[in-house]
N, C-alpha and C positions, 0 to 999 in steps of 0.2 A: 475371372474367377473359376469359371470348370476346367480351365487349361491348367489351373494349379490341383483343385482339387480332385479332378480326374487323371492327373499327371498325363495330358495328351501331350502326344508328339507334334512336331510341326505341321506335318501334313493333316492331322486332326484339328489343330489349332486353326488352320486357315479355312478348313470347311466349316468348323463350328461358326467361325466367325460370319462367313457367308450364310449360312443358316440362319444366324442371329439376325442378320440384317434381313433378311426375308420374312422373317418372322416378325420383327419390329415394324416392319412397312404394312404387312396384311392386317395384325392386330390394330395396329394403328389407324388404318383405314375404318376398320370396323368400330373402334372407338369412337370415332369421329362421326360416324353415320348414328351411333346409339347416342351419343349426345345432341346432336342435330334435333333427333326425334324427341329426346328429353326436354329439352329447351322449347320446343314448339309444342309439346305438351304441356308445358305448365303457362305458355301464353295462352293457349286455347282454352284451359280451364279457369284460369285467375282473371283474364282480361277479356275474353270473349264468350265465356260461358257456354262452350261446345257442348253439345248433347253427345251420350252414350256411344254412337256409332263411331264418331268422329274421334274421341278419345280413344275407342278401342282400335282404331287404324294407328294412332301413333304408339300404342303399348305394344302392338304387333311389330312395328318397325324396331320398336327397341329390343323385343325379343330376336327378331331376326338377327339384328346387329350383335347381341350377347352370343348368341350360338355361332355365330361365325367366329368371335373371338375366341370361344372355348375349342370349336374344330381347329383354328389355326394352332393354337397349343398342341392339342394333341397331333396334329400332322406334323409340328416341329418336334415334338418329342420321338415320335415315329421316325423323322428323319436323322435326327440328332443320334439317334441309339443304332442307326445304320453305319456309323462312322467308328462306334466305339467297340472296345473288347467287351468279352462276357463279363471280366471282372470290373471294367470301366462303368458298364450297365448295371450292375449291381450297387456300385458306388452311388451312381445317380439315382436308381430307385430310391437308395436311403435317403439322399438329400431331399428327392421329391416327397417322402414320406412325412418328412418333418414339416414341409410344405402344404401338402394336400390333408394329411390325415389330423395331425396334430393341431393344427391352427382352425380347421374347419369340422372339428368332432363334437358332437352334440354333447358330450357330457364328459367331464374330467379325464382327458386322455384318451377318452374311448375311440375305437377307429373300426372301420370295416373289414380291414387286413389284419390278420393275425400274423402275417410274414411278410417283410419288404424285401 
């Protein structure tokens, strides 16, 4: 998808595919850790009546895994931009704004960024 929308050349396409595979692996591992902690938390809460300290331990594991997913995304975008031309980076920014700002805005299309 990025190959077409950003008009990548063959060399860029190959690099983006490598970066994407690395990102998917890293983010997937973090997701697995998050799900594992969440499932354990559910079991502890609903079947074992875990106390607050034990529950907090699994919430912290979930938060750590979530933070790793977000950091993987930021690292991936930084690496991705390093293979793009300035114009391609501007196109990517516009695409990302649609994903980040428009879908996560707190009110009717509002966004914390005035320019993308």
